[in-house]
N, C-alpha and C positions, 0 to 999 in steps of 0.2 A: 881355200877355194872349194866351192861345191862342184858337183858333177857338170855344171854348165859354165865353169870357169868364172863364176861370180864370187866376189869376196864375201865371207861370212864373218859375223861378229863372234866374239868370245862367248857371249851368252848363247848364241845359236850352236856353237861347237859343244859347250857344256850340256845344253839341252839334249843334243843328239847322243852324247855319251851316256847321259842319265837314262835316256830311253833304251839304248842298247843294253845297258846293264840290267834294267828292270825286266826287259824281255827275256834275257838269258836266265835271270833268276826265276821268273814265272815258268819258263820252259823246264828248268831243272826240277822245280817243285811238282809240276804237273806230271812229269815223266815218272817221278817216284810214287805219286799218289794215284795216278790214272794211266797205267801202261798201255791202254788201248790207243788207237790212232786218234789224234786230236789236232785241232788247228787253233793257234792263238793269234794268227794274223788277222787284221781287220778285214771284215767282209761287208759288202753292201748288198742289200736285197731290194728289189723293186716291188713295191706294193701298188698294184693298179687301182685299188680301192681307196688309197690314201689321197687326201686333198692336196 
């Protein structure tokens, strides 16, 4: 079940696990290559000039 007590499929579970593993791997590599503060979480920016 997800955080809202809804059932999830095996594909959804495997997709989430794959995403978590990829995020951990990216964080590990970036920490070694770029020790400065960084963010790998998705960000959204508003562009007032965009259509």
